[in-house]
C-alpha positions as CSV (number, residue, x, y, z in Angstrom):
1,M,-11.6,18.5,25.0
2,F,-10.5,15.2,26.6
3,S,-11.3,14.3,30.2
4,N,-8.5,13.2,32.5
5,S,-9.9,9.6,32.5
6,S,-9.9,9.6,28.6
7,R,-6.3,10.7,28.5
8,S,-5.2,8.2,31.1
9,L,-6.9,5.4,29.2
10,L,-5.3,6.5,26.0
11,V,-1.9,6.7,27.7
12,E,-2.4,3.2,29.2
13,F,-3.4,1.8,25.8
14,S,-0.4,3.4,24.1
15,E,2.1,2.1,26.7
16,Y,0.6,-1.4,26.8
17,Y,0.5,-1.7,23.0
18,A,4.1,-0.4,22.7
19,Q,5.2,-3.4,24.6
20,I,3.8,-5.8,22.0
21,H,4.0,-3.6,18.9
22,G,7.4,-4.8,17.8
23,R,6.5,-8.5,18.2
24,I,3.5,-7.9,16.0
25,V,5.0,-5.6,13.4
26,F,8.4,-7.5,12.9
27,P,6.9,-10.8,11.6
28,L,4.3,-8.9,9.6
29,T,6.9,-6.8,7.8
30,I,8.9,-10.0,6.9
31,F,5.7,-11.5,5.5
32,G,4.9,-8.3,3.7
33,I,8.4,-8.1,2.2
34,L,8.1,-11.6,0.9
35,T,4.6,-11.1,-0.6
36,S,5.7,-7.8,-2.2
37,I,8.7,-9.5,-3.8
38,V,6.5,-12.3,-5.2
39,T,4.0,-9.7,-6.5
40,I,6.7,-7.7,-8.2
41,T,8.2,-10.8,-9.8
42,I,4.9,-12.1,-11.1
43,L,3.6,-8.7,-12.4
44,N,7.0,-8.2,-14.2
45,R,6.4,-11.3,-16.4
46,K,5.6,-10.7,-20.0
47,N,2.0,-12.0,-19.9
48,F,1.2,-9.5,-17.0
49,Q,2.6,-6.3,-18.6
50,T,-0.4,-4.1,-18.8
51,P,-0.8,-0.4,-17.6
52,T,-2.9,-1.5,-14.6
53,N,-0.5,-4.2,-13.5
54,L,2.5,-1.8,-14.0
55,I,1.0,0.5,-11.5
56,L,0.3,-2.4,-9.1
57,Q,4.0,-3.5,-9.5
58,H,5.2,0.0,-8.5
59,V,2.8,0.1,-5.5
60,A,4.3,-3.1,-4.3
61,F,7.8,-1.7,-4.9
62,F,7.2,1.4,-2.7
63,D,5.4,-0.8,-0.1
64,T,8.6,-2.9,0.1
65,I,10.7,0.1,0.9
66,V,8.3,1.0,3.7
67,L,8.3,-2.5,5.1
68,I,12.1,-2.9,5.1
69,S,12.4,0.4,7.0
70,F,9.8,-0.7,9.5
71,N,11.4,-4.0,9.9
72,I,14.7,-2.6,11.0
73,Y,13.1,0.1,13.1
74,S,10.8,-2.2,15.0
75,F,13.5,-4.8,15.6
76,Y,15.9,-2.3,17.2
77,F,13.6,0.1,19.0
78,Y,10.8,-2.3,20.1
79,I,12.4,-5.8,20.4
80,L,16.0,-5.2,21.3
81,H,15.3,-2.3,23.6
82,D,12.0,-2.8,25.3
83,P,10.8,-0.2,23.7
84,N,13.2,2.6,24.8
85,P,14.4,5.0,22.1
86,F,17.2,6.4,24.2
87,V,19.6,3.6,23.9
88,G,23.1,3.1,22.6
89,Q,24.1,6.7,23.4
90,S,25.1,7.3,19.8
91,Q,23.9,9.6,17.0
92,F,23.4,6.7,14.5
93,W,20.0,5.4,15.7
94,P,18.3,8.8,16.2
95,R,19.5,9.7,12.7
96,F,18.1,6.4,11.5
97,A,14.8,7.2,13.2
98,I,14.6,10.4,11.2
99,F,15.5,8.6,8.0
100,H,12.9,5.9,8.7
101,S,10.2,8.6,9.2
102,N,11.2,10.4,6.0
103,I,11.6,7.4,3.8
104,G,8.6,5.6,5.2
105,L,6.3,8.6,4.8
106,T,7.6,9.4,1.3
107,A,7.3,5.8,-0.1
108,H,3.9,5.3,1.6
109,S,2.6,8.6,0.1
110,I,3.9,7.6,-3.4
111,A,2.1,4.3,-3.1
112,L,-1.1,6.0,-1.9
113,W,-1.1,8.4,-4.9
114,L,-0.3,5.5,-7.3
115,T,-3.4,3.8,-5.9
116,C,-5.3,7.0,-6.9
117,L,-3.7,6.9,-10.3
118,L,-4.7,3.2,-10.6
119,A,-8.3,4.1,-9.9
120,I,-8.3,7.0,-12.4
121,I,-6.6,5.0,-15.2
122,R,-8.8,2.0,-14.6
123,Y,-12.0,4.1,-14.8
124,T,-10.6,5.9,-17.9
125,I,-9.8,2.6,-19.7
126,I,-13.2,0.9,-19.1
127,S,-15.4,4.0,-19.6
128,R,-13.7,5.5,-22.7
129,T,-12.1,2.4,-24.3
130,K,-12.1,3.7,-27.9
131,Q,-11.3,7.4,-27.2
132,I,-8.2,7.1,-24.9
133,T,-5.3,4.7,-25.2
134,V,-3.0,4.3,-22.1
135,N,0.3,2.5,-22.7
136,A,3.2,1.6,-20.5
137,T,5.2,4.7,-21.4
138,H,2.3,7.0,-20.3
139,V,2.0,5.1,-17.0
140,M,5.8,5.3,-16.3
141,I,5.7,9.0,-16.9
142,F,2.8,9.4,-14.5
143,I,4.4,7.2,-11.9
144,W,7.7,9.0,-11.8
145,C,6.1,12.5,-12.0
146,A,4.0,11.5,-9.0
147,A,7.2,10.3,-7.1
148,L,9.1,13.5,-8.0
149,V,6.2,15.8,-6.9
150,I,5.9,14.0,-3.5
151,C,9.6,14.1,-2.9
152,L,9.5,17.9,-3.5
153,L,6.5,18.2,-1.1
154,M,8.4,16.3,1.5
155,I,11.4,18.7,1.5
156,P,10.1,20.7,4.5
157,N,9.7,17.5,6.5
158,Y,13.3,16.4,5.5
159,L,14.6,19.7,6.9
160,A,12.4,20.0,10.0
161,W,14.2,17.5,12.3
162,S,17.7,17.0,13.6
163,V,19.5,15.0,16.2
164,V,20.4,16.9,19.4
165,C,22.3,16.1,22.6
166,V,20.2,16.8,25.7
167,P,20.6,16.1,29.4
168,A,19.4,12.6,30.2
169,H,17.3,13.6,33.2
170,T,15.0,15.7,30.9
171,L,14.0,12.7,28.9
172,L,14.4,9.9,31.5
173,P,13.6,11.6,34.9
174,T,12.9,8.2,36.5
175,V,16.4,6.9,35.6
176,Y,18.6,10.0,36.0
177,T,18.5,12.7,38.7
178,I,18.6,16.4,37.9
179,N,22.2,16.5,39.0
180,S,23.2,13.8,36.5
181,T,25.8,14.8,33.9
182,E,24.7,12.0,31.5
183,T,23.5,13.1,28.1
184,V,21.4,11.3,25.4
185,Y,20.9,11.9,21.7
186,W,17.4,12.2,20.3
187,V,15.3,13.9,17.7
188,S,14.3,17.6,18.0
189,S,12.9,20.3,15.7
190,A,15.6,21.9,13.7
191,T,13.9,25.2,13.0
192,G,12.0,25.9,16.2
193,G,8.7,24.5,14.8
194,S,8.2,26.8,11.7
195,L,9.0,24.1,9.1
196,E,7.2,21.5,11.3
197,K,3.9,23.5,10.8
198,I,4.4,23.7,7.0
199,S,5.3,20.0,6.9
200,F,2.2,19.2,8.9
201,G,0.0,21.2,6.6
202,I,1.4,19.5,3.5
203,L,1.0,16.1,5.1
204,A,-2.6,16.8,6.0
205,I,-3.8,18.3,2.7
206,C,-1.7,16.8,0.0
207,L,-0.6,13.4,1.3
208,K,-3.7,12.3,3.3
209,I,-6.9,14.2,2.7
210,S,-6.7,14.8,-1.1
211,P,-5.8,11.2,-2.1
212,V,-8.5,9.9,0.2
213,I,-11.1,12.2,-1.5
214,I,-10.0,11.1,-4.9
215,L,-10.1,7.4,-4.0
216,I,-13.7,7.8,-2.6
217,I,-14.9,9.6,-5.8
218,F,-13.4,7.0,-8.2
219,S,-14.4,4.1,-6.1
220,I,-18.0,5.2,-6.4
221,L,-17.6,5.7,-10.2
222,L,-16.0,2.2,-10.5
223,I,-18.8,0.7,-8.5
224,L,-21.4,2.3,-10.8
225,N,-19.4,1.0,-13.7
226,I,-19.6,-2.6,-12.3
227,R,-23.4,-2.3,-12.0
228,H,-23.6,-1.2,-15.6
229,A,-21.3,-4.0,-16.6
230,R,-23.5,-6.6,-14.9
231,Q,-26.5,-5.4,-16.7
232,L,-24.6,-5.5,-20.0
233,R,-23.4,-9.0,-19.3
234,E,-27.0,-10.1,-18.7
235,R,-28.0,-8.7,-22.1
236,L,-25.0,-10.4,-23.8
237,R,-25.9,-13.7,-22.2
238,H,-29.4,-13.5,-23.5
239,S,-28.1,-12.6,-27.0
240,S,-25.7,-15.7,-26.9
241,S,-22.6,-13.5,-27.4
242,I,-20.3,-15.9,-25.5
243,S,-17.0,-14.3,-26.2
244,S,-18.1,-10.7,-25.4
245,S,-19.8,-12.0,-22.2
246,S,-16.6,-13.9,-21.2
247,N,-14.4,-10.9,-21.8
248,L,-16.8,-8.7,-19.8
249,K,-16.7,-11.1,-16.9
250,V,-12.9,-10.9,-16.8
251,E,-13.0,-7.1,-16.9
252,M,-15.7,-6.9,-14.2
253,R,-13.7,-9.2,-11.9
254,T,-10.5,-7.1,-12.4
255,T,-12.5,-3.9,-11.7
256,T,-14.1,-5.4,-8.6
257,M,-10.6,-6.4,-7.2
258,L,-9.3,-2.8,-7.8
259,V,-12.3,-1.3,-6.1
260,L,-11.6,-3.5,-3.1
261,I,-8.0,-2.3,-3.1
262,T,-9.0,1.3,-3.2
263,L,-11.7,0.9,-0.5
264,C,-9.2,-0.9,1.7
265,T,-6.8,2.1,1.3
266,V,-9.6,4.5,2.1
267,F,-10.4,2.5,5.3
268,V,-6.8,2.8,6.4
269,E,-6.2,6.4,5.4
270,L,-9.5,8.1,6.1
271,P,-9.4,8.0,10.0
272,Q,-5.9,9.6,9.9
273,G,-7.0,12.2,7.4
274,L,-10.0,13.2,9.6
275,L,-7.8,13.4,12.7
276,L,-5.4,15.7,10.8
277,I,-8.3,18.0,10.0
278,A,-9.4,17.9,13.6
279,I,-5.8,18.8,14.7
280,G,-5.9,21.8,12.4
281,I,-9.0,22.9,14.1
282,D,-8.1,22.0,17.7
283,K,-4.5,21.2,18.7
284,Q,-5.7,19.0,21.6
285,F,-6.5,16.3,19.0
286,F,-2.8,15.8,18.5
287,I,-2.6,14.0,21.8
288,F,-5.1,11.4,20.5
289,Y,-3.2,11.2,17.2
290,S,0.3,10.8,18.7
291,H,-0.7,8.1,21.2
292,L,-2.2,6.0,18.4
293,G,1.0,6.4,16.3
294,D,2.0,2.7,16.7
295,F,-1.5,1.6,15.8
296,W,-1.5,3.7,12.6
297,D,1.8,2.0,11.7
298,L,0.2,-1.4,12.1
299,T,-2.8,-0.5,9.9
300,S,-0.5,0.9,7.1
301,I,1.7,-2.3,7.3
302,S,-1.3,-4.6,7.2
303,S,-2.8,-2.8,4.1
304,S,0.5,-3.4,2.2
305,F,0.0,-7.2,2.0
306,I,-3.8,-7.3,2.1
307,T,-3.6,-6.6,-1.7
308,F,-1.6,-9.8,-2.1
309,V,-4.4,-11.7,-0.5
310,M,-6.8,-10.1,-2.9
311,Y,-4.6,-11.1,-5.9
312,C,-4.5,-14.7,-4.7
313,S,-8.2,-14.9,-4.0
314,M,-9.5,-13.2,-7.1
315,S,-7.1,-14.1,-9.9
316,Q,-6.6,-17.7,-11.0
317,Q,-3.8,-16.5,-13.4
318,F,-1.9,-14.9,-10.4
319,R,-2.3,-18.1,-8.4
320,S,-1.0,-20.2,-11.2
321,E,2.0,-18.0,-11.7
322,M,2.7,-17.9,-7.9
323,I,2.6,-21.7,-7.7
324,S,5.0,-22.1,-10.6
325,L,7.3,-19.5,-9.0
326,I,7.4,-20.9,-5.5
327,L,7.0,-24.6,-5.9
328,P,9.7,-26.8,-7.5
329,S,8.7,-28.1,-10.9
330,I,8.7,-31.7,-9.7
331,C,6.1,-30.8,-7.1
332,I,3.9,-29.3,-9.8
333,K,4.2,-32.4,-11.9
334,N,3.4,-34.7,-9.1
335,S,0.3,-32.8,-8.1
336,N,-0.8,-32.3,-11.7
337,L,-0.7,-28.6,-11.3
338,K,1.6,-28.1,-14.2
339,S,-0.9,-29.7,-16.6
340,K,-3.6,-27.4,-15.4
341,Q,-1.4,-24.4,-15.8
342,N,-0.4,-25.4,-19.4
343,S,-4.1,-25.6,-20.3
344,V,-4.5,-22.0,-19.1
345,T,-1.3,-20.6,-20.7
346,E,-1.6,-22.5,-24.0
347,K,-1.9,-20.2,-26.9
348,T,-5.0,-20.8,-29.0
349,N,-4.8,-20.8,-32.8
350,L,-8.2,-19.4,-33.8
351,K,-7.9,-20.7,-37.3
352,Q,-7.9,-24.3,-36.1
353,I,-11.2,-23.9,-34.1
354,N,-13.9,-26.1,-35.6
355,I,-17.4,-24.9,-35.2
356,R,-19.8,-27.9,-34.9
357,D,-23.4,-28.1,-34.0
358,S,-23.5,-24.2,-33.6
359,Q,-21.2,-24.4,-30.6
360,L,-18.2,-22.1,-30.3
361,L,-15.2,-23.3,-28.4
362,I,-13.1,-20.5,-26.9
363,K,-9.8,-21.1,-25.1
364,K,-8.4,-18.2,-23.2
365,T,-4.6,-17.6,-23.5
366,T,-2.3,-16.0,-21.0
367,D,0.2,-15.3,-23.7
368,I,-1.9,-12.2,-24.4
369,T,-1.3,-9.6,-21.8
370,Q,-4.2,-9.1,-19.5
371,D,-5.0,-7.6,-16.1
372,L,-5.1,-9.6,-13.0
């Protein structure tokens, strides 16, 4: 399937990138952890408590778990030790490698399925506003049911690997001779490969391919909904329905942001899903997949804080809350940012609005919960 030159290039790329992987991933995980904490803090505030934002908050929470695990793993295995996994000659770090793989895959899969839930609920809310009501209780039930199901699906993977003690020369032939009595601890299949095949099948079908297909379908549906919303907004603008047009603009912006989030997730997960299908057809594709393992990790880590960039770029309310959270109040006063925020967050008493010269003055309030 692959020529010798292709394999050698792939091996060279894998070995070269492994030397710089830790130095790229380690600062990215720190940045991702900080942005996730900021996101969780802001979305947990009273004026952000909507079903959509509740899902985004839990996506950030599970992304934080992934990032913390990657941070420790990359620092020890890629920065402190070159990379060389066979270090320390103790069972702790091989066991941590198994824990890192399990917790990272579980939390990432939960975040991926929550992104699917986000797309489904968002489409349901905007397409059947009067027929279906989704509240925080419903969302929490969906979230933890998804988390429970994924943990159950991951059980074969939890049981498939163990730490074994093997002769050092079998893993490090360039360092130890065949007559060496040195041993090293590392990860091996615990069941001879039977559970490994089941785990691989679950990973390919349930945790990669299925959510990607769902995201593609609902991304298309949401894009069609945005087109319909734009046409409706034009009609409302011509009919001088200012309040309806303004509300529709906010809804359209939120939907656009969520479509970008789902498409970003598809962009990251689709290549891995296609490769997993290819591996099921021809095992030789596993060579390609395994040598790009570090690169897959990088894309997954990057996607976890790209959503934060989208929040900041597309939501003025999120930016205002972030500024008030990060900057000291004296800095906000000096830069006149506090006055701008107060004008956004001030609650409007509709009874005191005076209609003069057929002009309607509408002030938006952030005391009313709304999506990003």
